[in-house]
N, C-alpha and C positions, 0 to 999 in steps of 0.2 A: 574428538568426534563424539557426538551424542551416543549414548549407550543403547544397545538393543534390549528391549524389555517385552518379551512375547506376551506376558500377562496383561499388558495394557491394551492390546488389540481388541479384546472383547468389549472394552468400555467405549470404544470410539463411536459406535452408533447406538449405544444404549441410552434411551431417553431419560433414564433416571440419573445419569451421570453428566457432569459438566467438566469442561477442561479449562484449567487456569494456567497462566504463565507466571512463574515465580522467579524472584531473585533470591539467591541463597548464599549462605556462608557455612562451610562445613559439609558433612556428609548427610544431605537431606534424604537421599535414597535409603540409607540405613535407618534413618529415623522413621520414615513412613512405612518401611517394610514391616514394622512392628504393629501397624494399625490395620485392622480388618477393612475390607471394601475400599481401599485406597491404592492407587498405583501411580508411579512416577517414572520419569526418565530425564536424563541430563542432556541439554543441548550443548553447553560448553561449561567452563569452570565458573560461570557466573549465573547462567539462566537454565531453567528446567521447566518441565511440564508435569502437572499433577492432574489426575482424574479423581473426582470425589463426587459422592452423591450430593445433589443440590441442597438437601436439608441439613447436611453435615458440614457445609462449607465454612461457615463462620466459626464453628467449634474447632474445626481442624486448624484454621489459620491462627486462632488465638492460643493454641496449645503446641504449636511447632516452634522449636527454638532455632532451627536452622534457616527458616524462611524469613527474610527481612522485608519482603514486599511481594504483593501479588496484583495481577490485573486479569479481568475476564478475557477469554480467548476471542479476540476481535474477528469480525468477518471482513474480508477483503474481496473486492470485485475488480473486473477488468475496467480500464478507463478508455473506452473506445467509442466513439459515436460515429505554379511550381514553387512548395514551401522551401525547398532546397535553394532555389535561386534567390528568393527574397532574403534569405539568411546569408547570401554572398558566399556560399560554400564552394561552388565551382571555381571561384577565383583563387581559393587557397588549395584546391585539389590540383589545378593545372597551371598555376602561375609560373613565372620565370624562376622564382627562387624557392617557394615553399614546397610545392608538389606533395601535399599530404594526402595519405590514403588509409591511415590506420595501421600500416605494417608495423609489426613488432609489439602490438598491443593486444590485450584480451578484453572482449566485452562479454560479460556474463549476464544472462537474461533469465528471470524467473517468470514463467508464463505457462501457456498451454502445451509447450513442447516445440518441435520444429520438424519440418519435412526435410530430413537430412539428405535425402536423395536428390533434391533440387540442385541444379547446377549453380544457382546463385550462391551456394555455400561451399563450392569447390574452388580449388585454385586453378591456375592455368594448366596444370598437369593432370587435372581430374581427380585430385586427392582432396579429402575433406579438410576444411578449415575449422572444424569443430574438435576441440581438445577432449571434452567430456560431455556426455549426456547423462544426467542423473534423473531418471524417471521415477518419481516418488509414487506414481499410481500403480506400479507393478509390484506385486508381492512375490518374493522369491525366498524360500526358506533357507537356501544355501548362501544367501547374501548376508553381509555383516550389518545391514541396516534393518531397523524395524519395518520400515516401508521403503521400497525402492530398489532399483538396480542401477549400477553405474556401468556405462559403456565408454571405453577409451577410444582414442582416435584410431588405434589399430583395429578395434572391433568395427568401427564405422567404415573404415576403408575396406575391410573384408566384406561387409554387407554391400558396399557400392560395387565392388568387383563381382560379387555374386549376381547382382542385378545385370551387369554387363554381359554375364555368361548365361543369362536366361534363367537363373535360379531365383529362389525366394529370399530377398535380403532380410525379411522380417523374422526368418528363422535364426538369424545371427544377432540383429539389433531389433528388438520387438517394439521399440518406442515409436509411437505415431502421434501426430498432432491432429486430432479429430475435429478440432474447432477452427484451426487455421490462424488464430490470433497471434500466437508466438511466432509462427512462420512469417506473417506479415510484418511484425515489428522487427524481427531479425533482418529481414530484407531491407527495411528502411535504414536500420543502423549501419548495415555493411554488406548488402547483397552485391554480388559481382554484376557489373553493369552490361557485360557483353550481350548484344543482340536482344536485350529486354527493354531498354530505355525506361527502367524504373527509377524512382527517386531514392538514391542511396548515398550515404556519406562516407563511411570508413570501409571502402570496399576491399581492403586487404587485411582487415583485422581478423583475428581468430576468436572463437567463441567458447564459452562454457554455457551449457544449456541445462537449466533445472526445470523439469516438467512437474508442476505441483499437483498434489492429490486433492481432489475436490472434497468439500465438506458436505457430504450427502445428508447428514443429520440436520444441518442448518437449512439446506435446500428444502427438505421435507417440512421443517418447522415453519418456514416462511411461505411454503406453497409455491415454489418457483423452480423452473428448470434452468434458470440462468446460473452462470458459474459463480460459486462462492469458495473462497479459500480461507483457511485459518491462519492467523498470524504465527502460530507455532510452526506450521509448515514452511512459512517464509523464513523464519529465523533459522530453522534447520537447513534450509537451502542456502542461505547466506553463509552459514558456518562451513558448509561443504565447499562453497566457492572460495572462501578465504583460505582454507587448507590447501586446495588444489593450486591456488595462485602462488602459494609459497614454493611449491614444487616447480612451477613453470617459470617463476622469477621474471615476469613481464609486467609492465604497467597494466592496471586493472580498472575497468569501468563496470560497476554493478548497476544494471538497469532494472528498475522495479516499475513495470507498467500497471500497477495495482494501487488501490487506495481504500482506506477505511474512514469512517466518520466517528469512530469510537475513541474517545480520549479528550484531554483537556484543551487540545489545540494550542499548547504552549511548548511543544517539543519534549514532553516528559514521559512519553510512553516507553515501554521496554525496547521496542524496535528502534525508536528514534535515539535512545541512549546508546544502543548497540552500534547504530550507524555512526554516531559521534565518535565512538571508540575506535572503530576500524578506519574511519576517515582521517585519523591523525597519522596514519602510516603513509610514508612517501609513495607517490605513484598510485594511490588508491582513491577512487571517488565513486560516490553513489548518486544516481540520477532518478528522479521521478517527476510526475506532473502534478498540477494542482487539482486535477479531477474534473468531473462534469456535474458537480452538485450546485452550481451557482444559483440559478433561478428556479430550481426544482421545488423549493419550499421545505427543505429539510433542516433549516436552522432557525431558531427563535431565541431572542434574548430579552432581558428586562432588568429593571432595577427597583428594589424595595427601599424606601427611604427611612423607615423607622419600624421598630418592633410592632407586631400585630397588623401592620399594613399587608395587603395582599396584591398579587398580580396573577392573572389567569392566562395559562397556556391553553390554546384551543387546538385540538388535533382532529382533523377531518379524516375519518376512516372510510375507505372505499368499499364497494359492495362485496368484493371478493377477499378482502383482507381478513384473515382468520386469527393471526397471531402477530404481535409486534412487541419490541422492547426499545427503550431509549434511555439515555442518561441525562440528568440535569446536573450541571456543574455550578456550584455556588462559590464565588470568589472569597478566599479566606480574608478575615476570620469569621465572616458572617455565617449564620446558620439558619436554615429554614425548615419548615415541616410542610406536609402535603395533604390536601384533601382532593379526592378524585370523584368527579361527578359524571355519571353516564348520560347517554342521549335521552333516556327517559326521565332524568332528573334525580335518580337515586344517588345518594351521597355516602361516602365512607365516613364523613366527618374528618377532623384532623387526626392523621395517623401519627402517633407519638414517636419521637426520635429515640432510637437506641444506637449505641456506639457501634456495635457490630451485630446487626440483627436483621431478620426478615419478618415482614408483616404480610399476612395473607388475608384476602377477603374475597367475597363472591357477590356479584350483582344478581339479584333475584330475577328481575324482569328480563335482563339481557342474557342471563345464564353465562356470564363472563367471569373468568377467574383472574384475580389481580394479585401480583406479588410486588412488594416495594422493599428494596434493599437500601437501608441507610448506611452510608460508609463515610465516617469522618473522624479525625481529619485524615485525608489521604497522605501517605508517607512521603510522596514525592513533591506534591504541590501545596499541601496544607489545606486544600479546598474540601468542601463537602461534596460528596457524590451521592445522588439518588438514582438508583436504577429502577425503572418502572417496567414490569412485564405484564402483558395482557394476553390471555389465551381465550379462544372461542369468542372472538369479538363479534359485535354487531355493528353495522354501518351507522354513520351519523357523526355528530360532533361530540367528542369527549373533552371534558374540561378538567384541567389540573390547577387547582388553586394553591399557589405558593404563598405561604404565610411567614413573615419575618419573625424569628425567635430572638436571635442576637444579630444586630445589624450595625456594621461599620460602613462599608461601601454598598452592600446589598446587590451587587451585580450577579446575574446568573445567565447561563447559556444552556441550550439543549439542542441535541442533534439526533435526527432520525437515522436509521440505517440507510445505506446508499439507495438511490432511486431505482436502480436496476433490479433490486430484489424485492421491492414493494409492489403491491397491486395498484392498478390504475385508480386515481382518485384519492390516494392517501398522501396527506401533506399537512404541515402546520398552516393554520390561518394566521395572517399577519406575520409572515416569515421575513427573515432578513437575509439577503443574498451575500452579505459580507461575512468574513471568517468561515468560508466554506471550502477552503483548501483542504484536501484530504490528507490523512496521515499515511506515510511518514513525512509529509512535506514541510513540517515545522522543525525538523532536525537542524541543529546548529550548522552542520557542515555539508548538508545535502545540496545538490544542484537541482533546483526546482523551477519549473517554468509554467506559466499559464499558456493559453492558446488563443490565437486570433485567426480571422479569415484574411489570408494574405491577398485575396483577390479584391476585397473592397476596403482593406485596412481598418477593420473594426474588430473589437474584442467580441468573442462569442459569448452570448448570455449565459450559457451553461458552464463556461470555464470557471473553475473554483477561484474565489477571491480571498485576499487577505483581509485583515481587520481594517475597518473604515477609518479608525483613528489609530495611527501608528503608536505602538507602545503596549499593546495588550500582552504580547508574549515576546520571546527573544527573537523570533524569526517569523513574522506573521504577514509577509508579503512575498510574492514570487521574486526570484532574482531577475527574471526577464520574461518576455513572451516570445513564442515561436509559432510560425504558421502551422495550422493543423486541419486545413480544409481540403478534402478530396486529394489525398496524397496517393500517388500511383505506386503500387507495390504488388506482391504476389500472394495468392491465396493458398489454401491447404493442398489443392491439387495442381499447383504450379500455374494456375490461370492468373491473368492480370486483373487486379481489382483496385478500387479506390476506397480509401479509409479516411475518416475524419475523427477528431477528438483529441483528448488530452494525451492518451498514450501514443498516438501517431506523432504528435508534436514533440513529446519528450524522447521518442526514438531518435529524432533528428538531433536533439540535445546530447543524447548518449553517444551518437556518432561524432558530434563536434568535440566532445570530451576526449574521445579516442584520438582525434587529430591533434588536439592540444597536448596530450600525453606523448604522442609520437614526436611532436616538435620539441617538447621539453626534455624528455628522458632518452628516447631512442636516438634522436638527432643531436642530443647533447647541448641544447640551448638553455635548459633550466633543469638540471638533474635533481634538484631538491623540490620540485614542484609537488604540491599536495592540494587537498581539497580547498583549504582556505585561500591559497594563492589563486586557484582556478576560479573561485567565486569572485575574487577581485578582478581578475582578467575579464570575466563575463560581464561584471557590472560596468566596466569601461568599454566593452566591445558591443555597444548597442547603438541604435539610431532612435532618436526621440521625436515625437510628434510635436510640432510647434504649439505652444499654448498650454501644454500639459505640465503638471507639477510632478516631479519624480523624487524618490520612488513613490508609487501609488499601488493600491490594492489589486488593480486589474492588470497593469502593464509591468509592474516591478520597476526596474531601472530603464526599460525600453525594449525595443525589438532586437533580437539577436542579429548581429552583423559580424561575421568572422573576419572580413577584410578590415573593418574598423578595429576589431580586437587586436589583430597583429600590427596594424599601423600604430596603435596606442602603446603597445609593448615596445616598439622601435623608438 
């Protein structure tokens, strides 16, 4: 379990400090404890978190012997904008032979929490089906965690009993889902169906719930009230889930209804590598969606053919957009440099490349501050990364002239932060809707699906897409697509609501994974089932549209069809 480090708390919202994710070997906590104005904590025996002043980042990284790799703390957002029937799930829930309902499996969800008092999450005897709630938004000095409080099933049942006796259940279990997203997703995954007629898949599964702590500093910086989470929070949540699942000894689905645009989109981020690692365990699988970034305008790509040639990235900044950052990834071994031109025409000129350095500049007419981080070669991909940070922006078209310095293939990609945390009117001009699957969807062993409108049989334009030409990365198309339009579920106050989007569709996939694990491990039909085998089962368990070529960036291998899946196994 990651270590408690009280000293790090004060840096969490300090604007001078940044948080990075590190991969380490040895005792990196001991090493950084000897350095002033730096703090760190361990997530597990491979990954950790470091707080450092922005101006000291590169110097710190270059002088630490125990840190083998680092990446910026990515921002993650919720992926939310009869799907059950179109996936032929009722046929395997109530068939003559299968009768699958998720019993004997655990579905862990990292989200906004859960309304644990709702009857959808109780069993037939009125007892909770939630094994643990880890609420990372609550700070309790008596707890063993830096952030968060853990409530057991016994605690939750005591709170339910207190409510039935007219007492306040939140004096026992303080955790609440003030947004309702986590409650809605949990109900789709496995809410009890009685008297509600909601769309639910694994209605007898049990849960582990991780309520994530919001990244308030990022919300302030982007000027948004929409939910933002840090990848470090998600990693720590997954680590908690893995440890508790070892105690429970049941098949495990980890459902991540969240996504980020930060990374190479080749499956090489820390969270994707960690998912690859835990997914090799029998009976453990991780599920996510492709996100809702498809036609938003958040991805642009290009190709430079020879040294000194240039390509221009044009970024339209909306009226209310005050700050923004984005990364340009240049495919190895090519290397480029950057010239930034403001809406008034003021230019930085070519900013010289440094191996590990930051260049700062200020635009006089716009009064905008610019920071450019050159980072090459990246230890995991070999690519060049250019991080562009603009503060106190003025609206208009900002131009980024990419000049070839050393060119072999010359390909580059850039991704904006997710649309939900940007202001209206901000997007790339001449954007490309392909390769817009959100991270961690490119993990080698993750179950990832796009989403379509099950009512008219068309892919939704906002659904994240894979690479247009197969072969960019190791896993750059969805495995399948799942209906995600107007799915009936419950809200934060137990009201019936309808939700659409990537997370709603992948909640169905998470429930389907629970059914498959029940069939394989609990019912004894495939006791060595793992993530790779499940991916193959899902690739075969689809329906295809006549005339389409599969796999493809929008539909993957086809539309989820659980009946076909089991027929093909037979």
